[in-house]
C-alpha positions in Angstrom: -4.0 2.6 -19.4 -6.4 5.3 -17.8 -9.3 3.0 -17.5 -6.9 0.5 -15.7 -5.9 3.5 -13.5 -9.3 4.4 -12.4 -10.3 0.8 -11.9 -7.3 -0.2 -9.6 -7.6 3.3 -7.9 -11.4 2.5 -7.0 -10.6 -1.0 -6.0 -7.6 0.1 -3.9 -10.1 2.8 -2.3 -12.8 0.3 -1.3 -10.1 -2.1 0.1 -8.5 1.0 2.2 -12.1 1.9 3.4 -13.2 -1.7 4.4 -9.9 -2.6 5.8 -10.0 0.4 8.0 -13.6 0.0 9.1 -12.7 -3.7 9.8 -9.6 -2.5 11.9 -11.9 0.1 13.8 -14.3 -2.7 14.5 -11.8 -5.2 16.0 -10.5 -2.4 18.1 -13.9 -1.7 19.2 -14.9 -5.2 20.1 -11.6 -5.7 21.8 -12.2 -2.5 24.1 -15.7 -3.7 24.6 -14.8 -6.9 26.0 -12.1 -5.9 28.0 -14.2 -3.4 29.8 -17.7 -5.7 29.9 -16.9 -9.4 29.6 -15.0 -12.1 31.5 -12.4 -12.4 29.1 -11.7 -10.5 25.7 -11.5 -12.9 22.5 -8.1 -13.4 21.5 -8.5 -13.3 17.6 -9.3 -9.3 17.8 -6.0 -8.1 18.0 -4.7 -10.5 15.2 -7.6 -9.5 13.0 -7.1 -5.9 13.7 -3.5 -6.3 12.8 -4.5 -8.1 9.4 -7.0 -5.2 8.9 -4.3 -2.6 9.5 -1.8 -4.3 7.2 -4.4 -4.5 4.4 -5.5 -0.8 5.0 -1.9 0.2 4.3 -1.2 -1.8 1.7 -4.2 -0.6 -0.3 -3.8 3.2 0.7 0.0 3.1 -0.3 -0.8 3.0 -4.2 -3.2 5.5 -3.6 -0.9 8.0 -2.1 1.6 7.6 -4.9 -1.2 8.2 -7.4 -2.6 11.3 -6.1 1.0 12.6 -5.0 0.0 12.7 -1.3 3.5 11.7 0.3 5.3 14.2 2.2 8.0 16.0 0.3 11.2 17.8 1.2 11.2 20.7 -1.1 14.1 22.9 0.6 17.0 21.4 -1.9 14.4 20.8 -4.6 13.1 24.4 -4.6 16.6 25.8 -5.1 17.2 24.0 -8.5 16.7 25.2 -12.1 13.6 23.4 -14.1 16.1 21.1 -16.1 17.3 20.0 -12.9 14.0 19.6 -11.2 12.8 17.3 -14.1 16.4 15.0 -13.6 15.5 14.9 -9.9 11.9 13.7 -10.4 13.1 11.3 -13.1 15.6 9.6 -10.8 13.0 9.7 -7.9 10.2 7.9 -10.2 13.0 5.5 -12.0 14.5 4.5 -8.3 10.8 3.9 -6.9 9.7 2.0 -9.7 12.6 -0.3 -9.5 12.8 -0.4 -5.7 9.1 -1.8 -5.6 9.4 -4.1 -8.5 11.9 -5.8 -6.3 10.0 -5.4 -3.4 6.9 -6.7 -5.6 9.0 -10.0 -6.6 10.0 -10.7 -3.1 6.4 -10.4 -1.5 5.2 -12.9 -3.8 7.8 -15.2 -2.4 6.7 -14.1 0.9 3.1 -15.1 -0.1 3.9 -18.2 -1.4 5.9 -19.1 1.7 3.0 -18.2 3.8 0.7 -21.0 2.7 2.4 -23.4 4.9 2.1 -21.2 7.9 -1.3 -20.9 9.8 -2.4 -18.0 11.9 -2.1 -18.5 15.5 -6.0 -17.5 16.5 -7.7 -17.1 13.1 -6.0 -20.7 11.9 -6.3 -19.3 8.2 -3.0 -19.5 6.1 -0.7 -16.6 7.0 -0.4 -16.2 3.1 -3.6 -14.3 3.1 -2.2 -11.7 5.8 0.9 -11.5 3.5 -1.0 -10.2 0.5 -1.7 -7.0 2.1 2.1 -6.4 1.5 1.9 -7.8 -2.0 -0.9 -5.1 -2.7 1.4 -2.3 -1.4 4.3 -3.6 -3.6 2.0 -3.9 -6.7 -0.1 -0.8 -6.4 3.1 1.3 -6.0 4.9 -0.6 -8.7 2.0 -0.1 -11.1 1.5 3.9 -10.1 5.6 4.7 -10.3 5.4 2.9 -13.9 2.6 5.3 -14.6 4.5 8.2 -13.3 7.9 7.4 -14.8 6.0 6.6 -18.6 4.9 10.6 -18.2 8.3 11.4 -18.4 8.6 10.2 -21.6 5.3 11.3 -23.1 5.4 14.7 -24.5 1.8 15.2 -24.4 1.5 14.5 -20.8 1.8 17.3 -18.2 4.6 17.3 -15.6 4.2 14.8 -13.1 
């Protein structure tokens, strides 16, 4: 499982990097075109939006894996160690269940997107919707890993 986690983490990091670069590139083209060309290309806004969705979709799982999300610890810090473990277990279980449902419906969203075409880029909208599926599946996977750590006596606290 550790090898799969590393490979998926690397894939998601590259996806985040390339999507972010694509977003910045499309935005720079749009800015340049608005100042120096007679007419800005219509595809840049849609391409930037697509790149942004993929960047967020790829980065979400990495954030969960690395525990980079914001925590509200004002109540949690007042709990005893047993209740802290229970709260973490509950949070990880609910995160897994929520994003498992999210992932199932994101697949349905992608399937429905094959019938639609992008207005300016003219590709199937399912491609754009895959960024949402990446988000769901990556968070589902890494939340399952976190959840399994609660039941593995050899692993450290999450």
